[in-house]
PDBQT receptor file of N, H, CA, C and O in Angstrom, charges set to zero:
ATOM      1  N   MET A   1      71.821 104.711  92.887  1.00  0.00    +0.000 N 
ATOM      2  CA  MET A   1      72.759 105.676  92.275  1.00  0.00    +0.000 C 
ATOM      3  C   MET A   1      72.110 107.029  92.059  1.00  0.00    +0.000 C 
ATOM      4  O   MET A   1      72.796 108.047  91.970  1.00  0.00    +0.000 OA
ATOM      5  N   SER A   2      70.804 107.038  91.975  1.00  0.00    +0.000 N 
ATOM      6  H   SER A   2      70.247 106.210  92.047  1.00  0.00    +0.000 HD
ATOM      7  CA  SER A   2      70.086 108.323  91.675  1.00  0.00    +0.000 C 
ATOM      8  C   SER A   2      70.189 109.322  92.767  1.00  0.00    +0.000 C 
ATOM      9  O   SER A   2      70.032 110.514  92.503  1.00  0.00    +0.000 OA
ATOM     10  N   VAL A   3      70.448 108.912  94.010  1.00  0.00    +0.000 N 
ATOM     11  H   VAL A   3      70.575 107.943  94.225  1.00  0.00    +0.000 HD
ATOM     12  CA  VAL A   3      70.625 109.786  95.163  1.00  0.00    +0.000 C 
ATOM     13  C   VAL A   3      71.955 110.272  95.122  1.00  0.00    +0.000 C 
ATOM     14  O   VAL A   3      72.867 109.455  95.251  1.00  0.00    +0.000 OA
ATOM     15  N   ARG A   4      72.223 111.526  94.956  1.00  0.00    +0.000 N 
ATOM     16  H   ARG A   4      71.483 112.190  94.851  1.00  0.00    +0.000 HD
ATOM     17  CA  ARG A   4      73.606 112.114  94.794  1.00  0.00    +0.000 C 
ATOM     18  C   ARG A   4      74.041 112.690  96.157  1.00  0.00    +0.000 C 
ATOM     19  O   ARG A   4      75.236 112.800  96.433  1.00  0.00    +0.000 OA
ATOM     20  N   ALA A   5      73.078 113.049  96.993  1.00  0.00    +0.000 N 
ATOM     21  H   ALA A   5      72.108 112.959  96.769  1.00  0.00    +0.000 HD
ATOM     22  CA  ALA A   5      73.425 113.643  98.317  1.00  0.00    +0.000 C 
ATOM     23  C   ALA A   5      72.292 113.350  99.284  1.00  0.00    +0.000 C 
ATOM     24  O   ALA A   5      71.139 113.192  98.882  1.00  0.00    +0.000 OA
ATOM     25  N   TRP A   6      72.637 113.279 100.582  1.00  0.00    +0.000 N 
ATOM     26  H   TRP A   6      73.573 113.408 100.909  1.00  0.00    +0.000 HD
ATOM     27  CA  TRP A   6      71.658 113.076 101.606  1.00  0.00    +0.000 C 
ATOM     28  C   TRP A   6      72.193 113.612 102.922  1.00  0.00    +0.000 C 
ATOM     29  O   TRP A   6      73.384 113.819 103.153  1.00  0.00    +0.000 OA
ATOM     30  N   LEU A   7      71.200 113.810 103.748  1.00  0.00    +0.000 N 
ATOM     31  H   LEU A   7      70.232 113.642 103.561  1.00  0.00    +0.000 HD
ATOM     32  CA  LEU A   7      71.420 114.259 105.177  1.00  0.00    +0.000 C 
ATOM     33  C   LEU A   7      71.267 113.090 106.139  1.00  0.00    +0.000 C 
ATOM     34  O   LEU A   7      70.196 112.486 106.211  1.00  0.00    +0.000 OA
ATOM     35  N   CYS A   8      72.417 112.732 106.945  1.00  0.00    +0.000 N 
ATOM     36  H   CYS A   8      73.287 113.222 106.886  1.00  0.00    +0.000 HD
ATOM     37  CA  CYS A   8      72.326 111.646 107.890  1.00  0.00    +0.000 C 
ATOM     38  C   CYS A   8      71.410 111.897 108.934  1.00  0.00    +0.000 C 
ATOM     39  O   CYS A   8      71.561 112.922 109.599  1.00  0.00    +0.000 OA
ATOM     40  N   ALA A   9      70.414 111.063 109.201  1.00  0.00    +0.000 N 
ATOM     41  H   ALA A   9      70.291 110.230 108.661  1.00  0.00    +0.000 HD
ATOM     42  CA  ALA A   9      69.403 111.219 110.212  1.00  0.00    +0.000 C 
ATOM     43  C   ALA A   9      69.999 111.095 111.567  1.00  0.00    +0.000 C 
ATOM     44  O   ALA A   9      69.486 111.689 112.515  1.00  0.00    +0.000 OA
ATOM     45  N   GLU A  10      71.100 110.322 111.714  1.00  0.00    +0.000 N 
ATOM     46  H   GLU A  10      71.517 109.839 110.944  1.00  0.00    +0.000 HD
ATOM     47  CA  GLU A  10      71.685 110.104 113.033  1.00  0.00    +0.000 C 
ATOM     48  C   GLU A  10      72.614 111.243 113.500  1.00  0.00    +0.000 C 
ATOM     49  O   GLU A  10      72.496 111.727 114.626  1.00  0.00    +0.000 OA
ATOM     50  N   CYS A  11      73.524 111.653 112.630  1.00  0.00    +0.000 N 
ATOM     51  H   CYS A  11      73.620 111.259 111.716  1.00  0.00    +0.000 HD
ATOM     52  CA  CYS A  11      74.490 112.656 113.014  1.00  0.00    +0.000 C 
ATOM     53  C   CYS A  11      74.244 114.054 112.447  1.00  0.00    +0.000 C 
ATOM     54  O   CYS A  11      74.832 115.034 112.904  1.00  0.00    +0.000 OA
ATOM     55  N   GLY A  12      73.399 114.127 111.484  1.00  0.00    +0.000 N 
ATOM     56  H   GLY A  12      72.921 113.331 111.113  1.00  0.00    +0.000 HD
ATOM     57  CA  GLY A  12      73.076 115.412 110.849  1.00  0.00    +0.000 C 
ATOM     58  C   GLY A  12      74.075 115.869 109.887  1.00  0.00    +0.000 C 
ATOM     59  O   GLY A  12      74.004 117.030 109.482  1.00  0.00    +0.000 OA
ATOM     60  N   ALA A  13      75.081 115.021 109.437  1.00  0.00    +0.000 N 
ATOM     61  H   ALA A  13      75.139 114.078 109.766  1.00  0.00    +0.000 HD
ATOM     62  CA  ALA A  13      76.046 115.355 108.475  1.00  0.00    +0.000 C 
ATOM     63  C   ALA A  13      75.499 115.305 107.075  1.00  0.00    +0.000 C 
ATOM     64  O   ALA A  13      74.731 114.406 106.732  1.00  0.00    +0.000 OA
ATOM     65  N   TRP A  14      75.873 116.221 106.301  1.00  0.00    +0.000 N 
ATOM     66  H   TRP A  14      76.497 116.950 106.580  1.00  0.00    +0.000 HD
ATOM     67  CA  TRP A  14      75.482 116.265 104.811  1.00  0.00    +0.000 C 
ATOM     68  C   TRP A  14      76.488 115.480 104.017  1.00  0.00    +0.000 C 
ATOM     69  O   TRP A  14      77.678 115.792 104.054  1.00  0.00    +0.000 OA
ATOM     70  N   HIS A  15      76.032 114.434 103.274  1.00  0.00    +0.000 N 
ATOM     71  H   HIS A  15      75.065 114.180 103.243  1.00  0.00    +0.000 HD
ATOM     72  CA  HIS A  15      76.920 113.581 102.440  1.00  0.00    +0.000 C 
ATOM     73  C   HIS A  15      76.638 113.797 101.021  1.00  0.00    +0.000 C 
ATOM     74  O   HIS A  15      75.480 113.835 100.605  1.00  0.00    +0.000 OA
ATOM     75  N   ASP A  16      77.740 113.952 100.207  1.00  0.00    +0.000 N 
ATOM     76  H   ASP A  16      78.680 113.921 100.545  1.00  0.00    +0.000 HD
ATOM     77  CA  ASP A  16      77.571 114.146  98.779  1.00  0.00    +0.000 C 
ATOM     78  C   ASP A  16      78.410 113.126  98.110  1.00  0.00    +0.000 C 
ATOM     79  O   ASP A  16      79.625 113.096  98.305  1.00  0.00    +0.000 OA
ATOM     80  N   ARG A  17      77.818 112.303  97.341  1.00  0.00    +0.000 N 
ATOM     81  H   ARG A  17      76.831 112.327  97.182  1.00  0.00    +0.000 HD
ATOM     82  CA  ARG A  17      78.467 111.172  96.630  1.00  0.00    +0.000 C 
ATOM     83  C   ARG A  17      79.574 111.666  95.784  1.00  0.00    +0.000 C 
ATOM     84  O   ARG A  17      80.650 111.069  95.820  1.00  0.00    +0.000 OA
ATOM     85  N   ASP A  18      79.409 112.719  95.011  1.00  0.00    +0.000 N 
ATOM     86  H   ASP A  18      78.534 113.203  94.981  1.00  0.00    +0.000 HD
ATOM     87  CA  ASP A  18      80.454 113.190  94.138  1.00  0.00    +0.000 C 
ATOM     88  C   ASP A  18      81.678 113.703  94.852  1.00  0.00    +0.000 C 
ATOM     89  O   ASP A  18      82.816 113.458  94.451  1.00  0.00    +0.000 OA
ATOM     90  N   VAL A  19      81.393 114.463  95.982  1.00  0.00    +0.000 N 
ATOM     91  H   VAL A  19      80.469 114.662  96.307  1.00  0.00    +0.000 HD
ATOM     92  CA  VAL A  19      82.494 115.067  96.698  1.00  0.00    +0.000 C 
ATOM     93  C   VAL A  19      83.261 113.903  97.393  1.00  0.00    +0.000 C 
ATOM     94  O   VAL A  19      84.483 114.017  97.499  1.00  0.00    +0.000 OA
ATOM     95  N   ASN A  20      82.679 112.864  97.845  1.00  0.00    +0.000 N 
ATOM     96  H   ASN A  20      81.687 112.772  97.760  1.00  0.00    +0.000 HD
ATOM     97  CA  ASN A  20      83.250 111.670  98.455  1.00  0.00    +0.000 C 
ATOM     98  C   ASN A  20      84.091 110.969  97.436  1.00  0.00    +0.000 C 
ATOM     99  O   ASN A  20      85.244 110.637  97.712  1.00  0.00    +0.000 OA
ATOM    100  N   ALA A  21      83.527 110.719  96.205  1.00  0.00    +0.000 N 
ATOM    101  H   ALA A  21      82.591 110.989  95.981  1.00  0.00    +0.000 HD
ATOM    102  CA  ALA A  21      84.349 110.104  95.166  1.00  0.00    +0.000 C 
ATOM    103  C   ALA A  21      85.535 110.895  94.774  1.00  0.00    +0.000 C 
ATOM    104  O   ALA A  21      86.591 110.310  94.532  1.00  0.00    +0.000 OA
ATOM    105  N   ALA A  22      85.437 112.223  94.690  1.00  0.00    +0.000 N 
ATOM    106  H   ALA A  22      84.579 112.698  94.886  1.00  0.00    +0.000 HD
ATOM    107  CA  ALA A  22      86.601 112.959  94.367  1.00  0.00    +0.000 C 
ATOM    108  C   ALA A  22      87.691 112.864  95.473  1.00  0.00    +0.000 C 
ATOM    109  O   ALA A  22      88.887 112.816  95.184  1.00  0.00    +0.000 OA
ATOM    110  N   ARG A  23      87.264 112.842  96.655  1.00  0.00    +0.000 N 
ATOM    111  H   ARG A  23      86.293 112.882  96.890  1.00  0.00    +0.000 HD
ATOM    112  CA  ARG A  23      88.265 112.725  97.767  1.00  0.00    +0.000 C 
ATOM    113  C   ARG A  23      88.927 111.283  97.748  1.00  0.00    +0.000 C 
ATOM    114  O   ARG A  23      90.121 111.138  98.010  1.00  0.00    +0.000 OA
ATOM    115  N   ASN A  24      88.156 110.305  97.449  1.00  0.00    +0.000 N 
ATOM    116  H   ASN A  24      87.186 110.423  97.236  1.00  0.00    +0.000 HD
ATOM    117  CA  ASN A  24      88.806 108.986  97.375  1.00  0.00    +0.000 C 
ATOM    118  C   ASN A  24      89.736 108.841  96.187  1.00  0.00    +0.000 C 
ATOM    119  O   ASN A  24      90.786 108.207  96.291  1.00  0.00    +0.000 OA
ATOM    120  N   LEU A  25      89.350 109.436  95.035  1.00  0.00    +0.000 N 
ATOM    121  H   LEU A  25      88.496 109.951  94.951  1.00  0.00    +0.000 HD
ATOM    122  CA  LEU A  25      90.280 109.382  93.933  1.00  0.00    +0.000 C 
ATOM    123  C   LEU A  25      91.500 110.186  94.122  1.00  0.00    +0.000 C 
ATOM    124  O   LEU A  25      92.556 109.777  93.637  1.00  0.00    +0.000 OA
ATOM    125  N   ARG A  26      91.457 111.256  94.761  1.00  0.00    +0.000 N 
ATOM    126  H   ARG A  26      90.599 111.588  95.154  1.00  0.00    +0.000 HD
ATOM    127  CA  ARG A  26      92.673 112.071  95.095  1.00  0.00    +0.000 C 
ATOM    128  C   ARG A  26      93.540 111.265  96.056  1.00  0.00    +0.000 C 
ATOM    129  O   ARG A  26      94.744 111.143  95.831  1.00  0.00    +0.000 OA
ATOM    130  N   GLU A  27      92.971 110.722  97.104  1.00  0.00    +0.000 N 
ATOM    131  H   GLU A  27      91.993 110.821  97.287  1.00  0.00    +0.000 HD
ATOM    132  CA  GLU A  27      93.800 109.936  98.103  1.00  0.00    +0.000 C 
ATOM    133  C   GLU A  27      94.428 108.790  97.407  1.00  0.00    +0.000 C 
ATOM    134  O   GLU A  27      95.603 108.530  97.664  1.00  0.00    +0.000 OA
ATOM    135  N   GLU A  28      93.746 108.058  96.527  1.00  0.00    +0.000 N 
ATOM    136  H   GLU A  28      92.792 108.270  96.318  1.00  0.00    +0.000 HD
ATOM    137  CA  GLU A  28      94.322 106.893  95.830  1.00  0.00    +0.000 C 
ATOM    138  C   GLU A  28      95.520 107.347  94.867  1.00  0.00    +0.000 C 
ATOM    139  O   GLU A  28      96.549 106.681  94.753  1.00  0.00    +0.000 OA
ATOM    140  N   GLY A  29      95.303 108.447  94.242  1.00  0.00    +0.000 N 
ATOM    141  H   GLY A  29      94.467 108.988  94.334  1.00  0.00    +0.000 HD
ATOM    142  CA  GLY A  29      96.304 109.034  93.336  1.00  0.00    +0.000 C 
ATOM    143  C   GLY A  29      97.537 109.431  94.179  1.00  0.00    +0.000 C 
ATOM    144  O   GLY A  29      98.655 109.153  93.746  1.00  0.00    +0.000 OA
ATOM    145  N   MET A  30      97.393 110.058  95.342  1.00  0.00    +0.000 N 
ATOM    146  H   MET A  30      96.485 110.285  95.694  1.00  0.00    +0.000 HD
ATOM    147  CA  MET A  30      98.496 110.406  96.205  1.00  0.00    +0.000 C 
ATOM    148  C   MET A  30      99.198 109.137  96.762  1.00  0.00    +0.000 C 
ATOM    149  O   MET A  30     100.418 109.095  96.923  1.00  0.00    +0.000 OA
ATOM    150  N   ARG A  31      98.357 108.098  97.049  1.00  0.00    +0.000 N 
ATOM    151  H   ARG A  31      97.366 108.132  96.919  1.00  0.00    +0.000 HD
ATOM    152  CA  ARG A  31      98.962 106.870  97.515  1.00  0.00    +0.000 C 
ATOM    153  C   ARG A  31      99.934 106.281  96.462  1.00  0.00    +0.000 C 
ATOM    154  O   ARG A  31     101.075 105.910  96.740  1.00  0.00    +0.000 OA
ATOM    155  N   LEU A  32      99.399 106.230  95.270  1.00  0.00    +0.000 N 
ATOM    156  H   LEU A  32      98.473 106.531  95.044  1.00  0.00    +0.000 HD
ATOM    157  CA  LEU A  32     100.271 105.662  94.104  1.00  0.00    +0.000 C 
ATOM    158  C   LEU A  32     101.412 106.533  93.865  1.00  0.00    +0.000 C 
ATOM    159  O   LEU A  32     102.489 106.009  93.580  1.00  0.00    +0.000 OA
ATOM    160  N   TYR A  33     101.305 107.862  93.950  1.00  0.00    +0.000 N 
ATOM    161  H   TYR A  33     100.430 108.288  94.181  1.00  0.00    +0.000 HD
ATOM    162  CA  TYR A  33     102.381 108.718  93.698  1.00  0.00    +0.000 C 
ATOM    163  C   TYR A  33     103.465 108.534  94.736  1.00  0.00    +0.000 C 
ATOM    164  O   TYR A  33     104.642 108.540  94.377  1.00  0.00    +0.000 OA
ATOM    165  N   ARG A  34     103.128 108.370  96.016  1.00  0.00    +0.000 N 
ATOM    166  H   ARG A  34     102.171 108.365  96.308  1.00  0.00    +0.000 HD
ATOM    167  CA  ARG A  34     104.116 108.092  97.125  1.00  0.00    +0.000 C 
ATOM    168  C   ARG A  34     104.749 106.736  96.882  1.00  0.00    +0.000 C 
ATOM    169  O   ARG A  34     105.942 106.613  97.161  1.00  0.00    +0.000 OA
ATOM    170  N   LEU A  35     104.095 105.734  96.405  1.00  0.00    +0.000 N 
ATOM    171  H   LEU A  35     103.126 105.834  96.178  1.00  0.00    +0.000 HD
ATOM    172  CA  LEU A  35     104.522 104.475  96.205  1.00  0.00    +0.000 C 
ATOM    173  C   LEU A  35     105.611 104.555  95.159  1.00  0.00    +0.000 C 
ATOM    174  O   LEU A  35     106.689 103.991  95.350  1.00  0.00    +0.000 OA
ATOM    175  N   VAL A  36     105.362 105.233  94.073  1.00  0.00    +0.000 N 
ATOM    176  H   VAL A  36     104.486 105.692  93.918  1.00  0.00    +0.000 HD
ATOM    177  CA  VAL A  36     106.356 105.411  92.979  1.00  0.00    +0.000 C 
ATOM    178  C   VAL A  36     107.522 106.217  93.362  1.00  0.00    +0.000 C 
ATOM    179  O   VAL A  36     108.656 105.925  92.982  1.00  0.00    +0.000 OA
ATOM    180  N   SER A  37     107.240 107.314  94.171  1.00  0.00    +0.000 N 
ATOM    181  H   SER A  37     106.319 107.551  94.480  1.00  0.00    +0.000 HD
ATOM    182  CA  SER A  37     108.317 108.230  94.654  1.00  0.00    +0.000 C 
ATOM    183  C   SER A  37     109.322 107.427  95.535  1.00  0.00    +0.000 C 
ATOM    184  O   SER A  37     110.539 107.579  95.431  1.00  0.00    +0.000 OA
ATOM    185  N   CYS A  38     108.762 106.605  96.366  1.00  0.00    +0.000 N 
ATOM    186  H   CYS A  38     107.774 106.481  96.450  1.00  0.00    +0.000 HD
ATOM    187  CA  CYS A  38     109.645 105.824  97.321  1.00  0.00    +0.000 C 
ATOM    188  C   CYS A  38     110.448 104.742  96.577  1.00  0.00    +0.000 C 
ATOM    189  O   CYS A  38     111.453 104.264  97.104  1.00  0.00    +0.000 OA
ATOM    190  N   ALA A  39     110.029 104.350  95.375  1.00  0.00    +0.000 N 
ATOM    191  H   ALA A  39     109.213 104.737  94.947  1.00  0.00    +0.000 HD
ATOM    192  CA  ALA A  39     110.684 103.258  94.633  1.00  0.00    +0.000 C 
ATOM    193  C   ALA A  39     111.793 103.819  93.791  1.00  0.00    +0.000 C 
ATOM    194  O   ALA A  39     112.577 103.066  93.213  1.00  0.00    +0.000 OA
ATOM    195  N   LEU A  40     111.877 105.150  93.708  1.00  0.00    +0.000 N 
ATOM    196  H   LEU A  40     111.240 105.762  94.177  1.00  0.00    +0.000 HD
ATOM    197  CA  LEU A  40     112.907 105.787  92.850  1.00  0.00    +0.000 C 
ATOM    198  C   LEU A  40     114.354 105.487  93.510  1.00  0.00    +0.000 C 
ATOM    199  O   LEU A  40     114.524 105.265  94.708  1.00  0.00    +0.000 OA
ATOM    200  N   GLN A  41     115.280 105.515  92.610  1.00  0.00    +0.000 N 
ATOM    201  H   GLN A  41     115.142 105.696  91.636  1.00  0.00    +0.000 HD
ATOM    202  CA  GLN A  41     116.686 105.404  93.085  1.00  0.00    +0.000 C 
ATOM    203  C   GLN A  41     117.037 106.657  93.801  1.00  0.00    +0.000 C 
ATOM    204  O   GLN A  41     116.531 107.754  93.565  1.00  0.00    +0.000 OA
ATOM    205  N   SER A  42     117.990 106.394  94.741  1.00  0.00    +0.000 N 
ATOM    206  H   SER A  42     118.401 105.503  94.932  1.00  0.00    +0.000 HD
ATOM    207  CA  SER A  42     118.421 107.635  95.597  1.00  0.00    +0.000 C 
ATOM    208  C   SER A  42     118.900 108.732  94.653  1.00  0.00    +0.000 C 
ATOM    209  O   SER A  42     119.618 108.446  93.695  1.00  0.00    +0.000 OA
ATOM    210  N   GLY A  43     118.526 109.949  94.899  1.00  0.00    +0.000 N 
ATOM    211  H   GLY A  43     117.943 110.181  95.677  1.00  0.00    +0.000 HD
ATOM    212  CA  GLY A  43     118.940 111.134  94.163  1.00  0.00    +0.000 C 
ATOM    213  C   GLY A  43     118.073 111.478  93.062  1.00  0.00    +0.000 C 
ATOM    214  O   GLY A  43     118.190 112.595  92.558  1.00  0.00    +0.000 OA
ATOM    215  N   ARG A  44     117.123 110.569  92.574  1.00  0.00    +0.000 N 
ATOM    216  H   ARG A  44     117.028 109.661  92.984  1.00  0.00    +0.000 HD
ATOM    217  CA  ARG A  44     116.202 110.940  91.508  1.00  0.00    +0.000 C 
ATOM    218  C   ARG A  44     115.044 111.726  92.053  1.00  0.00    +0.000 C 
ATOM    219  O   ARG A  44     114.504 111.418  93.115  1.00  0.00    +0.000 OA
ATOM    220  N   VAL A  45     114.677 112.721  91.330  1.00  0.00    +0.000 N 
ATOM    221  H   VAL A  45     115.116 112.971  90.467  1.00  0.00    +0.000 HD
ATOM    222  CA  VAL A  45     113.507 113.558  91.694  1.00  0.00    +0.000 C 
ATOM    223  C   VAL A  45     112.242 113.037  91.109  1.00  0.00    +0.000 C 
ATOM    224  O   VAL A  45     112.190 112.753  89.912  1.00  0.00    +0.000 OA
ATOM    225  N   PRO A  46     111.177 112.895  91.934  1.00  0.00    +0.000 N 
ATOM    226  CA  PRO A  46     109.955 112.312  91.354  1.00  0.00    +0.000 C 
ATOM    227  C   PRO A  46     109.379 113.361  90.342  1.00  0.00    +0.000 C 
ATOM    228  O   PRO A  46     109.396 114.568  90.583  1.00  0.00    +0.000 OA
ATOM    229  N   PRO A  47     108.870 112.821  89.199  1.00  0.00    +0.000 N 
ATOM    230  CA  PRO A  47     108.232 113.638  88.218  1.00  0.00    +0.000 C 
ATOM    231  C   PRO A  47     107.022 114.313  88.718  1.00  0.00    +0.000 C 
ATOM    232  O   PRO A  47     106.396 113.747  89.614  1.00  0.00    +0.000 OA
ATOM    233  N   PRO A  48     106.572 115.535  88.229  1.00  0.00    +0.000 N 
ATOM    234  CA  PRO A  48     105.399 116.130  88.607  1.00  0.00    +0.000 C 
ATOM    235  C   PRO A  48     104.144 115.334  88.358  1.00  0.00    +0.000 C 
ATOM    236  O   PRO A  48     103.181 115.424  89.119  1.00  0.00    +0.000 OA
ATOM    237  N   VAL A  49     104.150 114.562  87.304  1.00  0.00    +0.000 N 
ATOM    238  H   VAL A  49     104.932 114.489  86.686  1.00  0.00    +0.000 HD
ATOM    239  CA  VAL A  49     103.067 113.670  86.831  1.00  0.00    +0.000 C 
ATOM    240  C   VAL A  49     103.549 112.311  86.585  1.00  0.00    +0.000 C 
ATOM    241  O   VAL A  49     104.597 112.135  85.963  1.00  0.00    +0.000 OA
ATOM    242  N   ILE A  50     102.830 111.310  87.048  1.00  0.00    +0.000 N 
ATOM    243  H   ILE A  50     101.980 111.453  87.554  1.00  0.00    +0.000 HD
ATOM    244  CA  ILE A  50     103.249 109.939  86.743  1.00  0.00    +0.000 C 
ATOM    245  C   ILE A  50     102.070 109.344  86.008  1.00  0.00    +0.000 C 
ATOM    246  O   ILE A  50     100.917 109.354  86.439  1.00  0.00    +0.000 OA
ATOM    247  N   LYS A  51     102.491 108.792  84.782  1.00  0.00    +0.000 N 
ATOM    248  H   LYS A  51     103.428 108.784  84.433  1.00  0.00    +0.000 HD
ATOM    249  CA  LYS A  51     101.376 108.196  83.982  1.00  0.00    +0.000 C 
ATOM    250  C   LYS A  51     101.417 106.689  84.239  1.00  0.00    +0.000 C 
ATOM    251  O   LYS A  51     102.487 106.082  84.192  1.00  0.00    +0.000 OA
ATOM    252  N   ALA A  52     100.234 106.068  84.517  1.00  0.00    +0.000 N 
ATOM    253  H   ALA A  52      99.365 106.560  84.556  1.00  0.00    +0.000 HD
ATOM    254  CA  ALA A  52     100.100 104.719  84.852  1.00  0.00    +0.000 C 
ATOM    255  C   ALA A  52     100.699 103.869  83.702  1.00  0.00    +0.000 C 
ATOM    256  O   ALA A  52     101.273 102.808  83.946  1.00  0.00    +0.000 OA
ATOM    257  N   SER A  53     100.560 104.342  82.474  1.00  0.00    +0.000 N 
ATOM    258  H   SER A  53     100.094 105.205  82.276  1.00  0.00    +0.000 HD
ATOM    259  CA  SER A  53     101.032 103.588  81.326  1.00  0.00    +0.000 C 
ATOM    260  C   SER A  53     102.556 103.511  81.257  1.00  0.00    +0.000 C 
ATOM    261  O   SER A  53     103.097 102.696  80.510  1.00  0.00    +0.000 OA
ATOM    262  N   GLU A  54     103.253 104.345  82.022  1.00  0.00    +0.000 N 
ATOM    263  H   GLU A  54     102.814 105.007  82.629  1.00  0.00    +0.000 HD
ATOM    264  CA  GLU A  54     104.729 104.440  82.032  1.00  0.00    +0.000 C 
ATOM    265  C   GLU A  54     105.282 103.798  83.231  1.00  0.00    +0.000 C 
ATOM    266  O   GLU A  54     106.501 103.856  83.394  1.00  0.00    +0.000 OA
ATOM    267  N   LEU A  55     104.505 103.159  84.142  1.00  0.00    +0.000 N 
ATOM    268  H   LEU A  55     103.515 103.111  84.010  1.00  0.00    +0.000 HD
ATOM    269  CA  LEU A  55     105.054 102.626  85.412  1.00  0.00    +0.000 C 
ATOM    270  C   LEU A  55     105.726 101.294  84.986  1.00  0.00    +0.000 C 
ATOM    271  O   LEU A  55     105.265 100.559  84.112  1.00  0.00    +0.000 OA
ATOM    272  N   PRO A  56     106.907 101.044  85.716  1.00  0.00    +0.000 N 
ATOM    273  CA  PRO A  56     107.521  99.767  85.431  1.00  0.00    +0.000 C 
ATOM    274  C   PRO A  56     106.594  98.617  85.945  1.00  0.00    +0.000 C 
ATOM    275  O   PRO A  56     105.757  98.817  86.826  1.00  0.00    +0.000 OA
ATOM    276  N   ALA A  57     106.777  97.469  85.381  1.00  0.00    +0.000 N 
ATOM    277  H   ALA A  57     107.457  97.307  84.666  1.00  0.00    +0.000 HD
ATOM    278  CA  ALA A  57     105.948  96.318  85.689  1.00  0.00    +0.000 C 
ATOM    279  C   ALA A  57     106.352  95.741  87.093  1.00  0.00    +0.000 C 
ATOM    280  O   ALA A  57     105.624  94.879  87.586  1.00  0.00    +0.000 OA
ATOM    281  N   VAL A  58     107.374  96.129  87.705  1.00  0.00    +0.000 N 
ATOM    282  H   VAL A  58     107.966  96.829  87.305  1.00  0.00    +0.000 HD
ATOM    283  CA  VAL A  58     107.921  95.642  89.015  1.00  0.00    +0.000 C 
ATOM    284  C   VAL A  58     107.074  96.092  90.130  1.00  0.00    +0.000 C 
ATOM    285  O   VAL A  58     107.113  95.478  91.197  1.00  0.00    +0.000 OA
ATOM    286  N   LEU A  59     106.277  97.161  89.962  1.00  0.00    +0.000 N 
ATOM    287  H   LEU A  59     106.245  97.660  89.095  1.00  0.00    +0.000 HD
ATOM    288  CA  LEU A  59     105.441  97.691  91.102  1.00  0.00    +0.000 C 
ATOM    289  C   LEU A  59     104.337  96.675  91.456  1.00  0.00    +0.000 C 
ATOM    290  O   LEU A  59     103.750  96.047  90.574  1.00  0.00    +0.000 OA
ATOM    291  N   PRO A  60     104.078  96.532  92.734  1.00  0.00    +0.000 N 
ATOM    292  CA  PRO A  60     103.049  95.622  93.031  1.00  0.00    +0.000 C 
ATOM    293  C   PRO A  60     101.666  95.987  92.551  1.00  0.00    +0.000 C 
ATOM    294  O   PRO A  60     101.375  97.179  92.447  1.00  0.00    +0.000 OA
ATOM    295  N   ALA A  61     100.806  95.057  92.255  1.00  0.00    +0.000 N 
ATOM    296  H   ALA A  61     101.042  94.089  92.339  1.00  0.00    +0.000 HD
ATOM    297  CA  ALA A  61      99.448  95.351  91.850  1.00  0.00    +0.000 C 
ATOM    298  C   ALA A  61      98.612  95.811  92.975  1.00  0.00    +0.000 C 
ATOM    299  O   ALA A  61      98.755  95.347  94.106  1.00  0.00    +0.000 OA
ATOM    300  N   VAL A  62      97.770  96.687  92.693  1.00  0.00    +0.000 N 
ATOM    301  H   VAL A  62      97.654  97.064  91.774  1.00  0.00    +0.000 HD
ATOM    302  CA  VAL A  62      96.809  97.221  93.740  1.00  0.00    +0.000 C 
ATOM    303  C   VAL A  62      95.398  96.722  93.607  1.00  0.00    +0.000 C 
ATOM    304  O   VAL A  62      94.535  97.091  94.403  1.00  0.00    +0.000 OA
TER     305      VAL A  62
């Protein structure tokens, strides 16, 4: 975990652990937002922010 970034010897790509983590967190958040948005009743507008503590218990566990 002490290595935060490195250069791939095979492809020459620069990898940054923090940037990768941020991308993964954003994608997971967007996936969950789409899941909740699709579960809304017809005509309801998705809220700008969805708090995990306010999600109904009927959503599938991830």
